[in-house]
N, CA and C atoms as a LAMMPS dump frame, in Angstrom:
ITEM: TIMESTEP
0
ITEM: NUMBER OF ATOMS
663
ITEM: BOX BOUNDS ff ff ff
-5.0000000000000000e+02 5.0000000000000000e+02
-5.0000000000000000e+02 5.0000000000000000e+02
-5.0000000000000000e+02 5.0000000000000000e+02
ITEM: ATOMS id mol type element x y z
1 1 1 N -408.051 -188.403 323.976
2 1 2 C -409.68 -188.133 323.801
3 1 3 C -410.179 -186.662 324.057
4 2 1 N -411.117 -186.343 323.714
5 2 2 C -411.937 -184.717 323.941
6 2 3 C -412.779 -184.728 324.76
7 3 1 N -412.706 -184.374 326.246
8 3 2 C -413.788 -184.502 326.86
9 3 3 C -414.303 -183.112 327.19
10 4 1 N -413.515 -181.899 327.129
11 4 2 C -414.087 -180.195 327.31
12 4 3 C -413.584 -179.524 325.778
13 5 1 N -414.359 -178.756 325.642
14 5 2 C -414.232 -177.926 324.164
15 5 3 C -414.346 -176.37 324.437
16 6 1 N -414.014 -175.539 323.972
17 6 2 C -414.054 -174.011 324.008
18 6 3 C -415.147 -173.625 322.504
19 7 1 N -416.274 -173.161 322.733
20 7 2 C -416.811 -172.414 321.758
21 7 3 C -417.104 -170.81 322.032
22 8 1 N -416.589 -170.132 321.607
23 8 2 C -416.286 -168.562 322.326
24 8 3 C -416.632 -167.671 321.394
25 9 1 N -416.185 -168.22 320.305
26 9 2 C -416.939 -167.14 319.131
27 9 3 C -418.141 -167.181 319.074
28 10 1 N -418.607 -166.278 317.824
29 10 2 C -420.04 -166.047 317.52
30 10 3 C -420.052 -167.159 316.337
31 11 1 N -421.635 -167.396 316.414
32 11 2 C -421.461 -168.855 315.142
33 11 3 C -420.955 -168.196 313.499
34 12 1 N -421.565 -166.688 313.091
35 12 2 C -420.835 -166.42 312.024
36 12 3 C -419.418 -166.609 311.837
37 13 1 N -418.521 -166.696 312.641
38 13 2 C -417.063 -166.435 312.679
39 13 3 C -416.855 -168.227 312.205
40 14 1 N -417.615 -169.08 313.12
41 14 2 C -417.206 -170.606 312.844
42 14 3 C -417.856 -170.601 311.27
43 15 1 N -418.639 -170.462 310.855
44 15 2 C -419.48 -170.822 309.485
45 15 3 C -418.288 -169.724 308.518
46 16 1 N -417.972 -168.837 308.664
47 16 2 C -417.197 -168.184 307.848
48 16 3 C -415.953 -168.921 307.481
49 17 1 N -415.229 -169.851 308.507
50 17 2 C -413.801 -170.466 308.52
51 17 3 C -414.17 -171.68 307.267
52 18 1 N -415.396 -171.901 307.086
53 18 2 C -415.835 -173.135 305.987
54 18 3 C -416.584 -172.734 304.755
55 19 1 N -416.431 -171.246 304.697
56 19 2 C -417.564 -170.897 303.856
57 19 3 C -419.005 -170.92 303.833
58 20 1 N -419.764 -171.503 304.79
59 20 2 C -420.803 -171.665 304.498
60 20 3 C -421.932 -170.649 304.904
61 21 1 N -422.754 -170.72 304.456
62 21 2 C -424.031 -169.9 304.647
63 21 3 C -425.258 -170.746 304.949
64 22 1 N -425.582 -170.607 306.472
65 22 2 C -426.452 -171.506 307.135
66 22 3 C -427.92 -171.259 306.951
67 23 1 N -428.815 -171.883 306.651
68 23 2 C -430.168 -171.356 306.516
69 23 3 C -430.778 -171.599 307.702
70 24 1 N -430.019 -171.996 308.88
71 24 2 C -431.038 -172.336 310.32
72 24 3 C -429.681 -171.945 311.242
73 25 1 N -430.225 -171.106 312.179
74 25 2 C -429.233 -170.804 313.469
75 25 3 C -429.554 -170.942 314.774
76 26 1 N -429.124 -171.412 315.439
77 26 2 C -429.359 -171.861 317.052
78 26 3 C -429.593 -170.67 317.849
79 27 1 N -430.393 -170.641 318.829
80 27 2 C -430.416 -169.545 319.67
81 27 3 C -429.165 -169.58 320.45
82 28 1 N -428.558 -168.154 320.784
83 28 2 C -427.839 -167.516 321.054
84 28 3 C -427.239 -167.84 322.432
85 29 1 N -426.448 -168.517 323.139
86 29 2 C -426.057 -168.812 324.171
87 29 3 C -424.956 -167.944 324.704
88 30 1 N -424.44 -167.307 323.958
89 30 2 C -423.134 -166.408 324.429
90 30 3 C -421.987 -167.126 324.399
91 31 1 N -420.772 -166.703 324.985
92 31 2 C -419.516 -167.366 324.611
93 31 3 C -419.858 -168.451 325.74
94 32 1 N -418.912 -169.849 325.4
95 32 2 C -419.268 -170.948 326.086
96 32 3 C -417.38 -171.216 326.203
97 33 1 N -417.026 -171.205 326.938
98 33 2 C -415.332 -171.536 327.426
99 33 3 C -415.222 -172.898 327.962
100 34 1 N -416.129 -173.369 328.176
101 34 2 C -415.74 -174.857 329.056
102 34 3 C -416.849 -175.808 328.825
103 35 1 N -417.207 -176.553 327.557
104 35 2 C -418.241 -177.181 327.337
105 35 3 C -418.159 -178.826 327.143
106 36 1 N -418.593 -179.034 328.203
107 36 2 C -418.382 -180.928 328.305
108 36 3 C -419.344 -181.519 327.557
109 37 1 N -419.149 -182.864 327.611
110 37 2 C -420.177 -183.741 326.977
111 37 3 C -421.496 -183.674 327.761
112 38 1 N -422.434 -184.452 327.473
113 38 2 C -423.844 -184.286 328.154
114 38 3 C -424.417 -182.814 328.107
115 39 1 N -424.227 -182.176 327.399
116 39 2 C -424.511 -180.588 326.566
117 39 3 C -425.126 -180.827 325.456
118 40 1 N -425.296 -179.536 325.048
119 40 2 C -425.783 -179.317 323.328
120 40 3 C -424.738 -178.228 322.668
121 41 1 N -423.377 -178.687 322.21
122 41 2 C -422.718 -177.712 321.976
123 41 3 C -423.044 -177.248 320.564
124 42 1 N -422.376 -176 319.807
125 42 2 C -423.115 -175.706 318.717
126 42 3 C -422.201 -177.024 317.41
127 43 1 N -422.992 -177.225 316.463
128 43 2 C -422.679 -178.514 315.382
129 43 3 C -423.093 -177.86 314.28
130 44 1 N -422.314 -178.183 313.079
131 44 2 C -422.566 -178.188 311.766
132 44 3 C -423.065 -179.222 311.129
133 45 1 N -423.987 -179.244 310.293
134 45 2 C -424.138 -180.532 309.405
135 45 3 C -425.042 -180.096 308.222
136 46 1 N -424.913 -181.111 307.477
137 46 2 C -426.064 -181.206 306.246
138 46 3 C -426.788 -182.398 306.077
139 47 1 N -427.552 -182.795 307.22
140 47 2 C -427.953 -184.113 307.254
141 47 3 C -429.592 -184.186 306.541
142 48 1 N -430.412 -182.767 306.292
143 48 2 C -431.423 -182.599 305.671
144 48 3 C -431.111 -181.842 304.314
145 49 1 N -429.474 -181.76 304.027
146 49 2 C -429.407 -181.215 302.507
147 49 3 C -428.659 -179.866 302.725
148 50 1 N -429.319 -179.104 302.888
149 50 2 C -428.814 -177.525 303.477
150 50 3 C -427.872 -177.541 304.583
151 51 1 N -426.731 -176.715 304.424
152 51 2 C -426.027 -176.542 305.642
153 51 3 C -426.777 -176.003 306.691
154 52 1 N -426.284 -176.348 307.75
155 52 2 C -427.301 -176.004 309.255
156 52 3 C -426.559 -176.117 310.201
157 53 1 N -426.551 -174.861 311.126
158 53 2 C -426.265 -174.564 312.473
159 53 3 C -427.089 -174.934 313.398
160 54 1 N -426.749 -175.926 314.46
161 54 2 C -427.817 -176.443 315.477
162 54 3 C -426.819 -176.605 316.679
163 55 1 N -427.892 -176.756 317.429
164 55 2 C -427.02 -177.626 318.762
165 55 3 C -427.352 -179.167 319.008
166 56 1 N -426.53 -179.957 318.889
167 56 2 C -427.117 -181.5 319.292
168 56 3 C -426.381 -182.021 320.587
169 57 1 N -427.063 -182.972 321.254
170 57 2 C -426.449 -183.449 322.333
171 57 3 C -425.04 -184.153 322.277
172 58 1 N -423.969 -183.91 322.918
173 58 2 C -423.171 -184.454 323.062
174 58 3 C -422.897 -185.639 323.763
175 59 1 N -422.725 -186.855 323.076
176 59 2 C -422.749 -188.407 323.629
177 59 3 C -423.791 -189.45 323.024
178 60 1 N -423.405 -190.015 322.78
179 60 2 C -424.093 -191.395 321.817
180 60 3 C -424.731 -192.46 322.553
181 61 1 N -425.743 -192.807 322.929
182 61 2 C -425.965 -193.897 323.605
183 61 3 C -427.515 -194.627 322.993
184 62 1 N -427.405 -195.379 322.249
185 62 2 C -428.653 -196.443 321.473
186 62 3 C -429.354 -197.073 322.264
187 63 1 N -430.598 -197.086 322.241
188 63 2 C -431.554 -197.646 323.147
189 63 3 C -431.291 -198.86 324.028
190 64 1 N -430.645 -199.841 323.383
191 64 2 C -429.751 -200.916 323.93
192 64 3 C -428.848 -200.749 324.325
193 65 1 N -427.796 -199.743 324.595
194 65 2 C -426.687 -199.647 324.838
195 65 3 C -426.675 -199.297 326.562
196 66 1 N -426.089 -200.469 327.314
197 66 2 C -426.276 -200.36 328.787
198 66 3 C -425.574 -199.361 329.729
199 67 1 N -424.2 -198.846 329.021
200 67 2 C -423.531 -197.947 329.463
201 67 3 C -423.85 -196.3 329.16
202 68 1 N -423.079 -195.578 329.894
203 68 2 C -423.214 -194.236 329.799
204 68 3 C -422.887 -194.12 328.22
205 69 1 N -423.575 -192.484 327.961
206 69 2 C -423.532 -192.014 326.292
207 69 3 C -421.689 -191.981 326.044
208 70 1 N -421.736 -192.095 324.715
209 70 2 C -420.032 -192.205 324.27
210 70 3 C -419.799 -191.492 323.708
211 71 1 N -419.019 -189.828 324.307
212 71 2 C -418.705 -189.051 323.798
213 71 3 C -417.579 -189.076 322.604
214 72 1 N -416.912 -189.943 322.715
215 72 2 C -415.788 -189.814 321.635
216 72 3 C -415.614 -191.028 320.453
217 73 1 N -415.64 -190.981 319.363
218 73 2 C -415.464 -192.275 318.615
219 73 3 C -414.064 -192.275 318.247
220 74 1 N -413.633 -193.41 318.586
221 74 2 C -412.016 -193.853 318.12
222 74 3 C -411.991 -194.279 316.747
223 75 1 N -411.228 -193.267 316.087
224 75 2 C -410.977 -193.636 314.683
225 75 3 C -410.767 -194.989 314.212
226 76 1 N -409.815 -196.054 315.049
227 76 2 C -409.623 -197.264 314.629
228 76 3 C -410.707 -198.412 314.617
229 77 1 N -411.888 -197.833 315.582
230 77 2 C -412.821 -198.482 315.881
231 77 3 C -413.721 -198.159 314.41
232 78 1 N -414.075 -196.984 314.525
233 78 2 C -415.471 -196.384 313.457
234 78 3 C -414.692 -197.346 311.783
235 79 1 N -413.237 -197.526 311.743
236 79 2 C -412.791 -197.929 310.199
237 79 3 C -412.916 -199.548 310.527
238 80 1 N -413.404 -200.143 311.471
239 80 2 C -413.583 -201.25 311.763
240 80 3 C -414.478 -201.866 311.081
241 81 1 N -414.431 -202.711 309.935
242 81 2 C -415.748 -202.962 309.059
243 81 3 C -416.572 -204.178 310.2
244 82 1 N -416.223 -204.565 311.313
245 82 2 C -416.67 -205.77 312.099
246 82 3 C -417.358 -204.94 313.201
247 83 1 N -417.293 -203.748 313.423
248 83 2 C -417.819 -203.285 314.359
249 83 3 C -418.781 -202.077 313.656
250 84 1 N -420.139 -202.363 314.522
251 84 2 C -421.381 -201.784 313.848
252 84 3 C -421.934 -200.478 314.607
253 85 1 N -421.405 -200.44 315.877
254 85 2 C -421.934 -199.499 316.656
255 85 3 C -421.817 -198.361 315.885
256 86 1 N -420.766 -197.935 315.237
257 86 2 C -420.545 -196.537 314.755
258 86 3 C -420.854 -196.673 313.111
259 87 1 N -421.493 -197.768 312.585
260 87 2 C -421.382 -197.977 310.869
261 87 3 C -422.723 -196.904 310.694
262 88 1 N -423.681 -196.788 311.148
263 88 2 C -424.829 -196.037 310.571
264 88 3 C -424.165 -194.605 310.75
265 89 1 N -423.681 -193.963 312.179
266 89 2 C -423.433 -192.568 312.373
267 89 3 C -422.378 -192.425 311.29
268 90 1 N -421.445 -193.329 310.838
269 90 2 C -420.17 -192.97 310.098
270 90 3 C -420.531 -192.586 308.855
271 91 1 N -421.918 -193.45 307.993
272 91 2 C -422.141 -193.4 306.982
273 91 3 C -422.895 -192.47 306.529
274 92 1 N -423.735 -192.004 307.663
275 92 2 C -425.272 -191.142 307.352
276 92 3 C -424.763 -190.146 308.14
277 93 1 N -424.042 -189.998 309.219
278 93 2 C -424.372 -188.917 310.036
279 93 3 C -423.186 -188.261 310.33
280 94 1 N -422.296 -187.983 309.315
281 94 2 C -421.254 -187.084 309.491
282 94 3 C -421.374 -185.753 309.637
283 95 1 N -420.558 -184.967 310.49
284 95 2 C -420.832 -183.851 310.77
285 95 3 C -419.793 -182.957 311.352
286 96 1 N -419.913 -181.884 311.862
287 96 2 C -418.86 -181.009 312.267
288 96 3 C -418.778 -180.353 313.779
289 97 1 N -418.027 -180.112 314.51
290 97 2 C -418.051 -179.395 315.731
291 97 3 C -416.876 -178.374 316.018
292 98 1 N -417.575 -177.494 315.924
293 98 2 C -416.511 -175.936 315.569
294 98 3 C -416.292 -175.423 316.782
295 99 1 N -414.831 -174.91 316.977
296 99 2 C -414.468 -174.985 318.197
297 99 3 C -413.131 -173.818 318.377
298 100 1 N -412.79 -173.411 319.419
299 100 2 C -411.476 -172.471 319.572
300 100 3 C -410.177 -173.625 319.938
301 101 1 N -410.969 -174.748 320.561
302 101 2 C -409.872 -175.796 320.877
303 101 3 C -410.461 -176.582 321.981
304 102 1 N -409.512 -177.132 322.567
305 102 2 C -409.928 -178.119 323.78
306 102 3 C -409.058 -178.683 324.758
307 103 1 N -409.711 -179.123 326.247
308 103 2 C -408.759 -179.101 326.99
309 103 3 C -408.423 -180.774 327.314
310 104 1 N -407.128 -180.651 327.817
311 104 2 C -406.596 -182.081 328.259
312 104 3 C -405.822 -182.089 329.795
313 105 1 N -406.091 -183.218 330.532
314 105 2 C -405.357 -182.95 332.031
315 105 3 C -404.149 -183.604 332.074
316 106 1 N -402.952 -183.263 332.674
317 106 2 C -401.818 -184.251 333.163
318 106 3 C -401.704 -184.247 334.887
319 107 1 N -401.27 -185.119 335.259
320 107 2 C -400.873 -184.898 336.713
321 107 3 C -401.445 -186.408 337.396
322 108 1 N -401.661 -186.437 338.542
323 108 2 C -402.525 -187.32 339.473
324 108 3 C -403.603 -186.731 340.018
325 109 1 N -404.52 -187.661 340.472
326 109 2 C -405.861 -187.168 340.536
327 109 3 C -405.842 -186.383 341.769
328 110 1 N -406.57 -185.316 341.928
329 110 2 C -406.411 -184.412 343.155
330 110 3 C -405.354 -183.298 342.636
331 111 1 N -404.248 -183.16 341.836
332 111 2 C -403.407 -182.305 341.44
333 111 3 C -403.196 -182.113 340.152
334 112 1 N -404.666 -182.36 339.556
335 112 2 C -404.59 -182.078 337.85
336 112 3 C -404.316 -181.24 337.413
337 113 1 N -403.493 -180.891 336.367
338 113 2 C -403.286 -179.713 335.587
339 113 3 C -403.865 -179.47 334.274
340 114 1 N -404.891 -178.558 333.796
341 114 2 C -405.264 -178.582 332.888
342 114 3 C -404.706 -177.876 331.755
343 115 1 N -404.616 -178.395 330.643
344 115 2 C -403.994 -177.596 329.38
345 115 3 C -405.324 -177.333 328.502
346 116 1 N -404.796 -176.158 327.253
347 116 2 C -405.694 -175.675 326.532
348 116 3 C -404.954 -175.827 324.814
349 117 1 N -405.587 -176.659 324.248
350 117 2 C -404.776 -176.977 322.926
351 117 3 C -405.546 -176.239 321.695
352 118 1 N -404.812 -175.741 321.077
353 118 2 C -405.611 -174.52 320.002
354 118 3 C -404.649 -174.699 318.708
355 119 1 N -405.179 -174.251 317.771
356 119 2 C -404.645 -174.21 316.527
357 119 3 C -403.071 -173.517 316.532
358 120 1 N -402.372 -173.569 315.655
359 120 2 C -400.921 -172.586 315.671
360 120 3 C -401.284 -171.118 315.501
361 121 1 N -402.418 -170.876 314.788
362 121 2 C -402.642 -169.745 314.692
363 121 3 C -403.923 -168.914 315.343
364 122 1 N -404.322 -169.862 316.046
365 122 2 C -405.491 -169.722 316.895
366 122 3 C -406.64 -169.374 316.1
367 123 1 N -406.833 -170.032 315.24
368 123 2 C -408.112 -169.721 314.216
369 123 3 C -408.758 -170.979 314.762
370 124 1 N -410.332 -170.556 314.301
371 124 2 C -411.317 -171.75 314.515
372 124 3 C -410.957 -172.886 313.787
373 125 1 N -411.396 -174.114 314.894
374 125 2 C -410.863 -175.484 314.231
375 125 3 C -412.252 -176.086 314.12
376 126 1 N -412.465 -177.114 313.209
377 126 2 C -413.359 -178.432 312.805
378 126 3 C -413.101 -179.535 313.105
379 127 1 N -414.119 -180.394 314.077
380 127 2 C -413.515 -181.249 314.768
381 127 3 C -414.312 -182.35 313.803
382 128 1 N -414.038 -183.153 313.24
383 128 2 C -414.858 -184.152 312.827
384 128 3 C -415.771 -185.087 313.673
385 129 1 N -417.12 -185.092 313.641
386 129 2 C -417.704 -185.81 314.61
387 129 3 C -418.949 -186.535 313.663
388 130 1 N -419.351 -187.542 314.448
389 130 2 C -420.905 -188.466 313.612
390 130 3 C -421.76 -188.68 314.724
391 131 1 N -422.743 -188.709 314.3
392 131 2 C -423.893 -188.493 315.037
393 131 3 C -425.127 -189.629 314.544
394 132 1 N -426.374 -189.966 315.444
395 132 2 C -427.334 -190.606 314.759
396 132 3 C -428.539 -189.836 314.552
397 133 1 N -428.361 -188.293 314.579
398 133 2 C -429.666 -187.613 314.665
399 133 3 C -430.014 -187.544 313.232
400 134 1 N -431.25 -187.301 312.928
401 134 2 C -431.851 -187.104 311.84
402 134 3 C -433.119 -186.003 311.892
403 135 1 N -433.232 -185.32 310.762
404 135 2 C -434.393 -184.126 310.867
405 135 3 C -435.632 -184.66 311.407
406 136 1 N -436.154 -184.228 312.659
407 136 2 C -437.176 -184.442 313.234
408 136 3 C -436.897 -185.194 314.721
409 137 1 N -435.935 -185.744 314.791
410 137 2 C -435.22 -186.685 315.979
411 137 3 C -435.104 -185.467 317.23
412 138 1 N -435.406 -186.285 318.522
413 138 2 C -435.111 -185.71 319.472
414 138 3 C -433.748 -185.391 319.702
415 139 1 N -433.528 -184.179 320.522
416 139 2 C -431.904 -183.849 320.524
417 139 3 C -431.616 -184.119 321.782
418 140 1 N -431.207 -185.663 322.028
419 140 2 C -430.708 -186.603 322.78
420 140 3 C -429.748 -187.527 322.491
421 141 1 N -429.865 -188.348 323.93
422 141 2 C -428.313 -189.281 323.696
423 141 3 C -428.646 -190.164 322.661
424 142 1 N -429.961 -190.597 322.421
425 142 2 C -430.531 -191.75 321.721
426 142 3 C -430.005 -191.469 320.269
427 143 1 N -430.183 -190.145 319.867
428 143 2 C -429.544 -189.407 318.582
429 143 3 C -428.56 -188.734 318.394
430 144 1 N -427.822 -188.906 319.708
431 144 2 C -426.418 -187.853 320.017
432 144 3 C -424.936 -188.099 319.093
433 145 1 N -424.366 -187.132 319.401
434 145 2 C -423.016 -187.25 318.148
435 145 3 C -421.977 -187.46 319.606
436 146 1 N -420.941 -187.871 318.508
437 146 2 C -419.588 -188.336 319.328
438 146 3 C -418.422 -187.345 318.207
439 147 1 N -417.569 -187.202 319.159
440 147 2 C -416.5 -186.422 318.095
441 147 3 C -415.289 -187.608 317.983
442 148 1 N -414.861 -187.258 316.741
443 148 2 C -413.756 -188.786 316.446
444 148 3 C -412.758 -188.276 317.042
445 149 1 N -411.802 -189.119 317.6
446 149 2 C -410.438 -189.222 318.21
447 149 3 C -409.413 -190.103 317.243
448 150 1 N -408.042 -189.666 317.459
449 150 2 C -407.123 -190.471 316.741
450 150 3 C -405.832 -190.613 317.282
451 151 1 N -404.801 -191.446 317.353
452 151 2 C -403.64 -191.111 318.35
453 151 3 C -403.056 -189.855 318.347
454 152 1 N -402.577 -189.483 319.254
455 152 2 C -401.511 -188.385 319.052
456 152 3 C -400.334 -188.603 318.697
457 153 1 N -399.282 -187.737 318.353
458 153 2 C -398.218 -187.898 318.078
459 153 3 C -397.55 -186.625 318.509
460 154 1 N -395.814 -186.932 318.509
461 154 2 C -394.941 -185.726 318.865
462 154 3 C -394.98 -185.142 320.138
463 155 1 N -395.034 -184.187 320.678
464 155 2 C -394.846 -183.482 322.045
465 155 3 C -396.63 -183.58 322.202
466 156 1 N -397.523 -183.965 321.845
467 156 2 C -398.944 -183.748 322.406
468 156 3 C -399.015 -185.223 322.811
469 157 1 N -398.262 -186.065 322.906
470 157 2 C -398.042 -187.295 323.447
471 157 3 C -398.273 -187.283 324.87
472 158 1 N -397.182 -186.161 325.235
473 158 2 C -397.217 -185.813 326.843
474 158 3 C -398.152 -185.265 327.271
475 159 1 N -399.36 -184.425 326.828
476 159 2 C -400.118 -184.25 327.257
477 159 3 C -401.281 -185.026 327.27
478 160 1 N -401.925 -185.773 325.975
479 160 2 C -402.711 -186.98 325.827
480 160 3 C -402.483 -187.858 325.032
481 161 1 N -402.489 -188.936 324.885
482 161 2 C -401.992 -189.894 324.052
483 161 3 C -403.409 -190.025 322.85
484 162 1 N -404.243 -189.267 322.958
485 162 2 C -405.422 -189.055 322.36
486 162 3 C -405.717 -187.502 321.489
487 163 1 N -406.371 -187.423 320.525
488 163 2 C -406.801 -186.02 320.003
489 163 3 C -408.079 -186.394 319.401
490 164 1 N -408.801 -184.939 319.075
491 164 2 C -409.685 -185.238 318.003
492 164 3 C -408.962 -185.095 316.757
493 165 1 N -410.005 -185.53 315.971
494 165 2 C -409.597 -185.184 314.53
495 165 3 C -410.092 -183.643 313.881
496 166 1 N -409.04 -183.203 313.389
497 166 2 C -409.192 -181.765 313.1
498 166 3 C -409.177 -181.634 311.681
499 167 1 N -410.396 -181.306 310.556
500 167 2 C -410.096 -181.121 309.424
501 167 3 C -409.915 -179.642 308.986
502 168 1 N -409.032 -179.337 308.033
503 168 2 C -409.146 -178.191 307.227
504 168 3 C -410.201 -177.923 306.539
505 169 1 N -410.41 -176.482 306.63
506 169 2 C -411.846 -175.999 305.983
507 169 3 C -412.258 -176.93 304.741
508 170 1 N -411.386 -177.402 303.708
509 170 2 C -411.924 -177.708 302.318
510 170 3 C -412.347 -179.145 302.456
511 171 1 N -411.74 -180.019 303.583
512 171 2 C -412.197 -181.237 303.76
513 171 3 C -413.292 -181.373 304.818
514 172 1 N -413.269 -180.332 305.501
515 172 2 C -414.523 -180.055 306.501
516 172 3 C -415.604 -180.137 305.879
517 173 1 N -415.58 -179.559 304.534
518 173 2 C -416.891 -179.413 303.928
519 173 3 C -417.5 -180.905 303.288
520 174 1 N -416.378 -181.28 302.74
521 174 2 C -416.462 -182.956 301.766
522 174 3 C -417.197 -183.47 303.186
523 175 1 N -416.199 -183.452 304.506
524 175 2 C -416.623 -184.535 305.388
525 175 3 C -418.125 -184.502 305.557
526 176 1 N -418.569 -183.478 305.833
527 176 2 C -420.108 -182.888 306.05
528 176 3 C -420.849 -183.174 304.71
529 177 1 N -420.367 -182.981 303.571
530 177 2 C -421.442 -183.561 302.386
531 177 3 C -422.164 -184.757 302.306
532 178 1 N -423.223 -184.485 302.331
533 178 2 C -423.952 -185.84 301.911
534 178 3 C -423.517 -186.599 300.896
535 179 1 N -423.038 -186.206 299.783
536 179 2 C -422.654 -186.923 298.605
537 179 3 C -421.354 -187.54 298.854
538 180 1 N -420.647 -187.246 299.891
539 180 2 C -419.207 -187.901 300.261
540 180 3 C -419.75 -189.571 300.257
541 181 1 N -418.959 -190.342 300.021
542 181 2 C -419.133 -191.672 300.174
543 181 3 C -417.973 -192.293 301.348
544 182 1 N -418.222 -193.389 301.91
545 182 2 C -417.854 -193.648 302.948
546 182 3 C -416.24 -194.192 302.647
547 183 1 N -416.319 -194.344 301.531
548 183 2 C -414.668 -194.538 301.014
549 183 3 C -413.846 -193.355 300.976
550 184 1 N -414.634 -192.73 300.262
551 184 2 C -414.081 -191.015 300.371
552 184 3 C -413.954 -190.219 302.023
553 185 1 N -415.091 -190.68 302.49
554 185 2 C -414.71 -190.315 303.665
555 185 3 C -413.596 -190.466 304.606
556 186 1 N -413.426 -192.14 304.419
557 186 2 C -411.707 -192.799 304.734
558 186 3 C -410.48 -191.648 304.476
559 187 1 N -410.717 -191.49 303.27
560 187 2 C -409.66 -190.489 302.802
561 187 3 C -409.376 -189.039 303.416
562 188 1 N -410.5 -188.683 303.514
563 188 2 C -410.728 -187.316 304.294
564 188 3 C -409.75 -187.736 305.371
565 189 1 N -410.224 -188.179 306.507
566 189 2 C -409.927 -188.725 307.707
567 189 3 C -408.281 -188.564 307.844
568 190 1 N -407.862 -189.589 306.626
569 190 2 C -406.806 -189.555 306.604
570 190 3 C -405.672 -188.722 306.58
571 191 1 N -406.346 -187.589 305.825
572 191 2 C -405.769 -185.947 305.841
573 191 3 C -405.792 -185.159 306.672
574 192 1 N -406.411 -185.209 307.955
575 192 2 C -406.598 -184.602 308.783
576 192 3 C -405.274 -183.633 309.502
577 193 1 N -405.386 -182.974 309.966
578 193 2 C -404.345 -181.633 310.248
579 193 3 C -403.67 -182.749 311.649
580 194 1 N -402.377 -182.779 311.316
581 194 2 C -401.34 -183.381 312.195
582 194 3 C -401.494 -182.768 313.438
583 195 1 N -400.584 -183.681 314.3
584 195 2 C -400.549 -183.332 316.224
585 195 3 C -399.872 -181.815 315.781
586 196 1 N -398.864 -181.601 315.184
587 196 2 C -397.934 -180.469 314.983
588 196 3 C -398.272 -179.107 314.503
589 197 1 N -399.557 -179.436 314.018
590 197 2 C -400.479 -178.253 313.699
591 197 3 C -401.043 -177.236 314.962
592 198 1 N -400.838 -178.044 316.237
593 198 2 C -401.629 -177.389 317.415
594 198 3 C -400.094 -176.776 318.52
595 199 1 N -401.002 -176.11 319.356
596 199 2 C -400.027 -175.656 320.291
597 199 3 C -400.796 -175.787 321.419
598 200 1 N -400.308 -175.703 322.645
599 200 2 C -400.796 -175.956 324.099
600 200 3 C -400.349 -175.199 325.508
601 201 1 N -400.899 -174.875 326.033
602 201 2 C -400.467 -174.179 327.554
603 201 3 C -401.008 -174.304 328.534
604 202 1 N -400.647 -174.354 329.741
605 202 2 C -401.479 -174.65 331.087
606 202 3 C -402.288 -173.364 331.327
607 203 1 N -403.637 -173.829 331.698
608 203 2 C -404.477 -172.802 332.154
609 203 3 C -404.917 -173.225 333.844
610 204 1 N -405.619 -172.412 333.953
611 204 2 C -406.107 -172.539 335.697
612 204 3 C -406.829 -173.435 335.884
613 205 1 N -406.689 -173.892 337.153
614 205 2 C -407.171 -175.295 337.651
615 205 3 C -408.933 -175.004 337.565
616 206 1 N -409.378 -174.177 338.122
617 206 2 C -410.88 -173.838 338.063
618 206 3 C -411.343 -174.469 336.552
619 207 1 N -410.631 -174.51 335.64
620 207 2 C -411.261 -175.008 334.626
621 207 3 C -411.911 -176.648 335.044
622 208 1 N -411.345 -177.281 336.173
623 208 2 C -411.761 -178.764 336.335
624 208 3 C -413.177 -178.911 336.355
625 209 1 N -414.034 -177.674 336.769
626 209 2 C -415.245 -177.547 336.855
627 209 3 C -415.871 -177.016 335.29
628 210 1 N -416.875 -177.494 335.078
629 210 2 C -417.422 -177.131 333.539
630 210 3 C -418.481 -175.861 334.177
631 211 1 N -418.472 -175.579 335.345
632 211 2 C -419.08 -174.221 335.566
633 211 3 C -418.299 -173.525 335.449
634 212 1 N -417.203 -173.388 335.645
635 212 2 C -416.553 -172.248 335.187
636 212 3 C -416.409 -171.818 333.634
637 213 1 N -417.025 -170.51 333.573
638 213 2 C -417.133 -170.196 332.134
639 213 3 C -416.456 -168.529 331.91
640 214 1 N -415.579 -168.485 332.728
641 214 2 C -414.956 -166.931 332.55
642 214 3 C -413.924 -166.941 331.213
643 215 1 N -413.64 -166.025 330.53
644 215 2 C -412.833 -165.97 329.018
645 215 3 C -411.824 -166.33 329.657
646 216 1 N -410.901 -165.913 330.992
647 216 2 C -409.729 -166.495 331.603
648 216 3 C -409.272 -167.921 331.151
649 217 1 N -410.689 -168.581 331.077
650 217 2 C -410.573 -170.164 330.92
651 217 3 C -409.183 -170.947 330.061
652 218 1 N -409.134 -170.108 328.991
653 218 2 C -408.397 -170.55 327.799
654 218 3 C -407.18 -169.86 327.534
655 219 1 N -406.964 -168.937 328.895
656 219 2 C -405.95 -167.927 328.727
657 219 3 C -404.226 -168.649 329.59
658 220 1 N -403.453 -168.539 329.073
659 220 2 C -402.137 -169.343 329.471
660 220 3 C -402.004 -168.544 331.075
661 221 1 N -401.172 -169.29 331.807
662 221 2 C -400.756 -168.988 333.028
663 221 3 C -399.461 -169.304 333.186
């Protein structure tokens, strides 16, 4: 899964990764080293046509949905034609969540060890995401977003059996392009970066609280 992310770079650094010039920039919040669901992380989309950098609610809860907002969208579920929950967001709400990496935990409850997972070269990553937001809608759970996740492989399974779907820059641009069809989006997802494109290390246990926002949150211990 993907339950916490780090977004510590400037917006321009993430935009440069995918060669986008955004016509709209969100209010600066400063570096965020420990971003949980239920907040409004930085997000990139073209839902109004032009590239836009903004902040959207992380978590999706349609008005009829009785449970808590869903922060991750399983790839096998969104590709299942019998599942209608994600159909609209997948076909019309594809977007990107830029990040430095994400956190996972191992161990037993009460003594869990956090890990930070990042690209092999420490470059910014682009996580595939889908949302129900449209221009003019409220920034809330009803119009929220979810990060797409898939099965882990290789050594990453020892950290967690699921991971966010991360796209290389060219495919990230295509994923967010409104002219990309659903069938093309299926092909893009299939070409996501493999598990062995990432590295991970233990980080301090204070990361367990999303209030911990110090720069050393992502540093190896």
